[in-house]
TIRO-2110 file (N, C-alpha, C; in Angstrom, 1 decimal):
// TIRO-2110
15.7, -6.5, -17.9, N, 1, A
15.1, -5.2, -17.6, CA, 1, A
14.0, -5.4, -16.3, C, 1, A
14.3, -4.7, -15.5, N, 2, A
13.4, -4.6, -14.1, CA, 2, A
12.1, -4.1, -14.5, C, 2, A
11.1, -4.5, -13.6, N, 3, A
9.8, -3.9, -13.6, CA, 3, A
9.8, -2.6, -13.5, C, 3, A
10.6, -1.8, -12.8, N, 4, A
10.3, -0.3, -12.8, CA, 4, A
10.9, 0.3, -14.0, C, 4, A
11.9, -0.5, -14.8, N, 5, A
12.3, 0.1, -16.0, CA, 5, A
11.1, -0.2, -17.2, C, 5, A
10.6, -1.3, -17.0, N, 6, A
9.5, -1.7, -17.9, CA, 6, A
8.3, -0.6, -17.8, C, 6, A
8.0, -0.4, -16.6, N, 7, A
6.9, 0.6, -16.2, CA, 7, A
7.3, 2.0, -16.9, C, 7, A
8.5, 2.4, -16.6, N, 8, A
9.0, 3.7, -17.2, CA, 8, A
9.0, 3.8, -18.6, C, 8, A
9.5, 2.7, -19.2, N, 9, A
9.3, 2.9, -20.7, CA, 9, A
7.9, 2.8, -21.2, C, 9, A
7.1, 1.9, -20.7, N, 10, A
5.6, 2.2, -21.1, CA, 10, A
5.1, 3.6, -20.7, C, 10, A
5.3, 4.0, -19.7, N, 11, A
4.9, 5.5, -19.4, CA, 11, A
5.3, 6.6, -20.3, C, 11, A
6.5, 6.4, -21.1, N, 12, A
6.9, 7.2, -22.1, CA, 12, A
6.2, 7.3, -23.2, C, 12, A
5.4, 6.2, -23.5, N, 13, A
4.5, 6.2, -24.5, CA, 13, A
3.1, 6.6, -24.2, C, 13, A
2.8, 7.2, -23.2, N, 14, A
1.4, 7.4, -22.8, CA, 14, A
1.1, 9.1, -23.1, C, 14, A
-0.1, 9.3, -23.5, N, 15, A
-0.3, 10.8, -23.6, CA, 15, A
-0.7, 11.4, -22.1, C, 15, A
-0.4, 12.6, -21.9, N, 16, A
-0.5, 13.2, -20.7, CA, 16, A
-1.7, 13.0, -20.0, C, 16, A
-3.1, 13.0, -20.6, N, 17, A
-4.3, 12.6, -19.9, CA, 17, A
-4.2, 11.3, -19.2, C, 17, A
-3.7, 10.1, -19.9, N, 18, A
-3.7, 8.8, -19.4, CA, 18, A
-2.6, 8.9, -18.1, C, 18, A
-1.6, 9.8, -18.2, N, 19, A
-0.7, 9.8, -17.4, CA, 19, A
-1.3, 10.2, -15.9, C, 19, A
-2.1, 11.0, -16.1, N, 20, A
-3.0, 11.6, -14.8, CA, 20, A
-3.8, 10.5, -14.2, C, 20, A
-4.3, 9.5, -14.9, N, 21, A
-5.0, 8.4, -14.6, CA, 21, A
-4.0, 7.5, -14.0, C, 21, A
-2.7, 7.3, -14.5, N, 22, A
-1.9, 6.2, -13.9, CA, 22, A
-1.3, 6.7, -12.6, C, 22, A
-1.2, 8.1, -12.5, N, 23, A
-0.8, 8.9, -11.4, CA, 23, A
-1.7, 8.7, -10.2, C, 23, A
-3.3, 8.8, -10.6, N, 24, A
-4.3, 8.7, -9.6, CA, 24, A
-4.2, 7.2, -9.1, C, 24, A
-4.0, 6.3, -9.9, N, 25, A
-3.9, 4.9, -9.5, CA, 25, A
-2.8, 4.6, -8.7, C, 25, A
-1.6, 5.0, -8.9, N, 26, A
-0.4, 4.8, -8.2, CA, 26, A
-0.7, 5.3, -6.8, C, 26, A
-1.2, 6.6, -6.7, N, 27, A
-1.6, 7.0, -5.3, CA, 27, A
-2.6, 6.4, -4.5, C, 27, A
-3.6, 5.9, -5.2, N, 28, A
-4.5, 4.8, -4.6, CA, 28, A
-3.8, 3.8, -4.1, C, 28, A
-2.8, 3.1, -4.8, N, 29, A
-2.0, 1.8, -4.3, CA, 29, A
-1.3, 2.1, -3.3, C, 29, A
-0.7, 3.4, -3.1, N, 30, A
0.0, 3.9, -2.2, CA, 30, A
-0.8, 4.0, -0.8, C, 30, A
-2.0, 4.6, -1.0, N, 31, A
-2.8, 4.8, 0.2, CA, 31, A
-3.2, 3.4, 0.7, C, 31, A
-3.6, 2.4, -0.4, N, 32, A
-4.0, 1.2, 0.3, CA, 32, A
-3.0, 0.4, 0.8, C, 32, A
-1.7, 0.6, 0.5, N, 33, A
-0.5, 0.0, 1.2, CA, 33, A
-0.2, 0.5, 2.5, C, 33, A
-0.4, 1.9, 2.8, N, 34, A
-0.3, 2.6, 4.1, CA, 34, A
-1.4, 2.2, 5.1, C, 34, A
-2.6, 2.1, 4.3, N, 35, A
-3.7, 1.5, 5.4, CA, 35, A
-3.6, 0.1, 5.9, C, 35, A
-3.0, -0.9, 4.9, N, 36, A
-2.8, -2.2, 5.3, CA, 36, A
-1.6, -2.0, 6.4, C, 36, A
-0.5, -1.3, 6.2, N, 37, A
0.5, -1.2, 7.1, CA, 37, A
-0.1, -0.8, 8.6, C, 37, A
-1.0, 0.0, 8.5, N, 38, A
-1.4, 0.7, 9.9, CA, 38, A
-2.3, -0.2, 10.5, C, 38, A
-3.1, -1.1, 9.7, N, 39, A
-3.9, -2.1, 10.2, CA, 39, A
-3.1, -3.3, 11.0, C, 39, A
-1.8, -3.6, 10.2, N, 40, A
-1.0, -4.6, 10.9, CA, 40, A
-0.5, -4.0, 12.1, C, 40, A
0.0, -2.7, 12.1, N, 41, A
0.5, -2.1, 13.4, CA, 41, A
-0.5, -2.1, 14.5, C, 41, A
-1.6, -1.7, 14.1, N, 42, A
-2.8, -1.7, 15.1, CA, 42, A
-3.1, -3.1, 15.7, C, 42, A
-3.3, -4.0, 14.8, N, 43, A
-3.4, -5.4, 15.2, CA, 43, A
-2.4, -5.8, 16.4, C, 43, A
-1.3, -5.9, 15.8, N, 44, A
0.1, -6.0, 16.8, CA, 44, A
0.0, -5.4, 18.1, C, 44, A
-0.4, -4.1, 18.1, N, 45, A
-0.3, -3.1, 19.1, CA, 45, A
-1.6, -3.7, 20.2, C, 45, A
-2.6, -4.0, 19.6, N, 46, A
-3.7, -4.6, 20.4, CA, 46, A
-3.4, -5.8, 21.0, C, 46, A
-2.9, -6.6, 20.3, N, 47, A
-2.3, -8.0, 20.9, CA, 47, A
-1.3, -7.8, 22.0, C, 47, A
-0.4, -6.9, 21.7, N, 48, A
0.8, -6.8, 22.7, CA, 48, A
0.0, -6.0, 23.8, C, 48, A
-0.9, -5.2, 23.9, N, 49, A
-1.3, -4.4, 25.0, CA, 49, A
-2.4, -5.3, 25.7, C, 49, A
-3.1, -6.0, 24.9, N, 50, A
-4.1, -6.9, 25.6, CA, 50, A
-3.5, -8.0, 26.7, C, 50, A
-2.2, -8.4, 26.3, N, 51, A
-1.5, -9.1, 27.1, CA, 51, A
-1.3, -8.5, 28.5, C, 51, A
-1.2, -7.2, 28.5, N, 52, A
-1.0, -6.5, 29.8, CA, 52, A
-2.3, -6.1, 30.6, C, 52, A
-3.2, -5.6, 29.7, N, 53, A
-4.5, -5.0, 30.2, CA, 53, A
-5.4, -6.3, 30.7, C, 53, A
-5.2, -7.3, 30.1, N, 54, A
-6.2, -8.5, 30.7, CA, 54, A
-5.7, -9.5, 31.7, C, 54, A
-4.8, -8.9, 32.5, N, 55, A
-4.3, -9.7, 33.6, CA, 55, A
-5.4, -9.7, 34.7, C, 55, A
-5.6, -10.9, 35.2, N, 56, A
-6.8, -11.0, 36.3, CA, 56, A
-6.6, -10.3, 37.4, C, 56, A
-5.4, -10.0, 38.0, N, 57, A
-5.2, -9.2, 39.1, CA, 57, A
-5.5, -7.7, 39.0, C, 57, A
-5.6, -7.2, 37.7, N, 58, A
-6.4, -5.8, 37.5, CA, 58, A
-7.8, -5.8, 37.7, C, 58, A
-8.4, -6.8, 37.4, N, 59, A
-9.9, -7.0, 37.6, CA, 59, A
-10.3, -7.0, 39.1, C, 59, A
-9.5, -7.4, 40.2, N, 60, A
-9.7, -7.3, 41.6, CA, 60, A
-9.5, -6.0, 42.2, C, 60, A
-8.6, -5.0, 41.6, N, 61, A
-8.2, -3.8, 42.0, CA, 61, A
-9.3, -2.7, 42.0, C, 61, A
END
């Protein structure tokens, strides 16, 4: 049985109010993951752009 199947099976046992808490937590985890991905993209972009922006010949212009 996969983790997803186990979670689904356990969710079936929970009352509706607890399901709302589970949903809130799942949404929190999604937001956290999105923020992590955005941070990684930002760091990679800054590194890539810094290689072009920090060329010595640009300082002389």
